[in-house]
C-alpha positions in Angstrom: 10.0 15.2 -24.0 13.7 15.0 -23.3 15.4 14.8 -19.9 17.8 17.8 -19.9 19.0 17.7 -16.3 20.6 14.3 -16.1 24.3 13.9 -16.8 25.4 12.3 -20.1 25.1 8.5 -20.0 22.3 8.5 -17.4 18.7 7.9 -18.4 15.4 7.7 -16.5 13.2 4.7 -17.0 10.1 3.4 -15.3 9.0 -0.1 -14.2 5.5 -1.3 -15.4 4.7 -2.3 -11.8 2.9 1.0 -11.3 0.4 -0.2 -13.9 0.3 -4.0 -13.6 1.8 -6.0 -10.7 3.9 -9.0 -11.7 2.9 -11.2 -8.7 -0.6 -10.0 -7.6 -2.6 -10.8 -10.7 -5.6 -8.6 -9.8 -3.5 -5.4 -9.4 -3.7 -3.7 -12.8 -4.8 -6.9 -14.5 -7.3 -4.9 -16.6 -4.7 -2.3 -17.7 -3.6 -2.9 -21.3 0.1 -2.9 -22.1 -0.6 -0.2 -24.7 -1.8 2.1 -21.9 1.4 1.5 -19.8 3.7 2.2 -22.7 1.8 5.3 -23.9 1.6 6.9 -20.5 5.3 6.1 -19.7 6.3 7.8 -23.0 3.9 10.8 -22.4 5.5 11.3 -19.0 8.9 11.7 -20.6 10.6 8.4 -19.7 13.4 7.2 -22.0 12.9 3.6 -21.1 10.9 0.9 -19.4 11.6 -2.5 -17.8 9.9 -5.8 -18.7 6.6 -6.7 -17.1 4.3 -9.7 -17.2 2.2 -8.4 -20.1 5.2 -7.8 -22.4 5.7 -10.1 -25.4 8.8 -12.2 -25.0 10.1 -12.2 -28.5 12.2 -9.4 -29.9 10.4 -9.2 -33.3 7.1 -8.4 -31.5 8.4 -6.3 -28.6 10.8 -4.0 -30.4 8.2 -2.4 -32.7 5.9 -1.7 -29.7 8.7 0.0 -27.8 10.0 1.9 -30.9 6.5 3.2 -31.6 6.6 5.0 -28.2 10.2 6.0 -28.4 11.1 3.8 -25.4 14.2 1.7 -24.9 14.1 -1.6 -22.9 16.1 -0.7 -19.7 16.3 -4.3 -18.3 14.4 -7.3 -17.1 14.1 -9.4 -14.0 15.5 -13.0 -14.0 14.4 -15.2 -11.1 17.6 -16.9 -9.9 18.1 -20.1 -8.1 21.9 -20.2 -7.6 21.4 -21.0 -3.9 20.0 -24.3 -5.0 21.4 -25.2 -8.4 24.7 -25.0 -10.2 25.8 -22.4 -12.8 25.3 -24.6 -15.8 21.6 -25.1 -14.9 21.2 -21.4 -14.2 22.7 -20.6 -17.6 20.3 -23.0 -19.3 17.3 -21.5 -17.6 18.3 -17.8 -18.3 19.0 -18.4 -22.0 15.7 -17.3 -23.5 15.5 -14.2 -21.3 19.1 -13.2 -21.9 18.7 -13.7 -25.6 15.7 -11.3 -25.6 17.5 -8.6 -23.6 20.6 -8.9 -25.7 18.6 -8.6 -29.0 17.0 -5.4 -27.7 20.3 -3.8 -26.8 20.0 -4.1 -23.0 23.3 -3.9 -21.2 22.3 -5.0 -17.6 20.1 -7.9 -16.4 18.4 -7.7 -13.1 19.1 -10.9 -11.0 16.3 -11.6 -8.5 17.4 -14.1 -5.8 14.2 -16.1 -5.4 16.0 -19.3 -4.4 16.0 -20.3 -0.7 12.7 -18.5 -0.1 10.2 -19.9 2.4 7.3 -21.6 0.7 4.8 -18.9 -0.3 7.3 -16.4 1.0 5.5 -13.3 -0.3 2.4 -14.4 1.6 3.9 -15.4 5.0 4.8 -13.0 7.8 8.0 -11.2 6.9 9.7 -12.5 10.1 9.6 -16.0 8.7 12.1 -15.4 5.9 15.0 -17.8 5.3 18.7 -16.8 5.6 22.1 -18.2 4.6 24.7 -19.4 7.0 28.4 -18.6 6.4 29.2 -21.6 4.2 26.0 -21.2 2.2 26.8 -17.5 1.6 30.3 -18.3 0.4 29.1 -21.0 -2.0 26.4 -18.7 -3.3 28.9 -15.9 -3.8 31.2 -18.1 -5.8 28.3 -19.2 -8.1 27.1 -15.6 -8.6 30.6 -14.6 -9.7 30.9 -17.4 -12.2 27.4 -16.8 -13.5 28.1 -13.1 -13.9 31.2 -13.9 -16.0 29.4 -16.5 -18.2 26.4 -14.2 -18.7 28.7 -11.5 -20.0 30.7 -13.8 -22.1 27.7 -15.4 -23.8 25.3 -12.5 -24.0 27.2 -9.3 -23.3 25.0 -8.7 -20.3 26.2 -7.3 -17.0 24.7 -8.7 -13.8 22.9 -6.5 -11.3 22.1 -8.4 -8.2 18.8 -7.2 -6.6 18.8 -7.3 -2.7 15.1 -7.7 -1.8 12.8 -8.2 1.1 12.2 -12.0 1.8 14.8 -13.0 -0.8 18.0 -14.2 0.9 19.7 -10.9 1.2 17.6 -8.3 3.0 19.8 -6.6 5.6 22.9 -4.6 5.0 25.1 -7.2 6.7 23.6 -10.0 4.6 24.2 -8.0 1.4 27.8 -7.4 2.5 28.4 -11.0 3.4 27.8 -12.1 -0.2 28.7 -9.1 -2.4 32.0 -8.6 -0.5 32.9 -12.1 -1.5 31.4 -12.2 -5.0 32.3 -8.7 -6.1 29.5 -9.0 -8.7 27.4 -6.3 -10.1 24.8 -4.8 -7.8 21.4 -3.2 -8.1 20.6 -0.6 -5.4 16.9 -0.5 -4.6 16.2 2.5 -2.3 12.9 1.2 -1.0 14.0 -2.4 -0.3 17.1 -1.0 1.6 15.0 1.2 3.8 12.4 -1.4 4.5 15.2 -3.9 5.2 16.5 -1.6 7.9 19.3 0.4 6.4 20.0 3.5 4.3 20.6 2.8 0.6 23.5 5.3 0.7 25.5 2.7 2.6 25.5 0.6 -0.5 26.8 3.5 -2.6 29.6 4.1 -0.1 30.7 0.4 0.1 30.0 -0.9 -3.4 30.0 2.2 -5.5 32.1 0.7 -8.3 29.9 -2.4 -8.5 26.6 -0.5 -8.9 25.1 -1.4 -12.3 21.4 -0.5 -12.0 19.3 1.7 -9.6 15.7 1.3 -8.6 14.1 4.4 -7.2 11.3 3.4 -4.8 9.9 5.4 -1.9 8.4 4.1 1.4 5.4 5.3 3.3 7.0 5.0 6.7 3.8 4.9 8.7 2.6 1.9 6.7 6.0 0.2 7.0 5.8 0.5 10.8 2.4 -1.0 10.8 3.5 -3.9 8.6 6.4 -4.7 10.8 4.5 -4.2 14.0 1.8 -6.6 12.9 4.3 -9.0 11.1 2.4 -8.9 7.9 3.5 -10.4 4.6 5.2 -8.7 1.7 2.1 -9.0 -0.5 0.0 -7.5 2.4 2.5 -4.6 2.5 2.1 -4.0 -1.2 -1.7 -4.0 -0.9 -1.4 -1.6 2.0 0.6 0.9 0.0 3.9 0.5 1.8 5.8 1.3 -1.4 5.3 4.4 -3.5 7.1 6.5 -6.1 9.9 8.9 -5.2 8.5 12.1 -3.6 5.4 10.4 -2.1 7.1 8.8 0.9 9.7 9.4 3.6 13.0 8.8 1.7 15.5 11.5 0.7 16.7 10.9 -2.9 19.5 13.5 -2.8 22.1 10.8 -2.2 21.2 9.3 -5.6 22.1 12.6 -7.4 25.3 12.9 -5.3 26.4 9.3 -6.2 25.7 9.9 -9.9 27.7 13.1 -10.0 30.6 12.1 -7.7 31.2 8.6 -8.9 30.3 9.1 -12.6 27.5 6.4 -12.6 26.5 5.5 -16.1 23.2 3.7 -16.6 19.5 3.7 -15.8 17.7 5.2 -12.9 14.4 3.3 -12.8 11.2 4.6 -11.1 9.6 1.6 -9.5 6.7 1.1 -7.0 4.6 -1.9 -6.4 1.2 -0.3 -5.8 -2.5 -0.9 -6.4 -3.3 1.3 -9.4 -6.9 1.5 -8.4 -6.0 3.6 -5.4 -6.3 7.3 -6.1 -2.9 7.9 -4.5 -1.4 5.5 -6.9 -3.1 6.4 -10.2 -0.2 5.3 -12.6 0.1 8.2 -15.0 -0.1 10.9 -12.3 2.1 9.0 -9.8 4.9 8.3 -12.3 4.8 11.9 -13.6 5.3 13.2 -10.1 8.2 10.8 -9.7 9.7 11.9 -13.0 9.5 15.5 -12.0 10.9 14.8 -8.5 14.0 12.9 -9.7 14.7 15.3 -12.6 14.6 18.2 -10.2 17.4 16.7 -8.1 19.8 17.3 -11.0 
């Protein structure tokens, strides 16, 4: 199946999190990678991001993707630039960056796990750690240098992922670092909403820096309960706070407006950390609804 509604240079991918969670080992632990790839392809997706069940050598992974007609859209790197220098970060990212580059990936997702509270995804979300002004400036400088070296060494563009519990959660926190770093940005619709702001604000402020887009919906009643009870991020995932576009309370029309008006070129990635054993989150059906919902916007 071919996407016909999306503009030239824009492709629709899916994250494997709908089938198998990267952190919570029991969620989808029994679902084979073959099932994930087959159902993603059958639903019409042009690409897929890396997940924990994917082989990490190009000679093994490429034939698996090619057999389903899927491109590798990107892959997450857990970054620690709040705590270590750029040279150490470059050494750590090398195997991951080599894999992405070998498979023709253009953008690497940078996940800011540094300066998280111990067991951050299992503690109440109010107990997250933040950066002060000096820390934010130093962090921004390291991000910019890392971005330049990543592109010089591997031809990969950086896409910084703002994320609940991971250093930059609110709009002001994102602005404090990205305004200074002027590095590539990943816009995640669900993490923005759950972090207290509309994702369209990132398009408005950083449109020319947007390198990658994650399309995640939020069940607003469950978000309210999670916040009211100060539950953890992993509790929120298990409770079904996140879902695929069209199943929650977010409006995705601003995504289509941004793509059309600013000429965004790159991937739109359907992503939702859910429990695949729940009927509401059955992976193939849920990701097909999301595919149809986003395609219809164009």
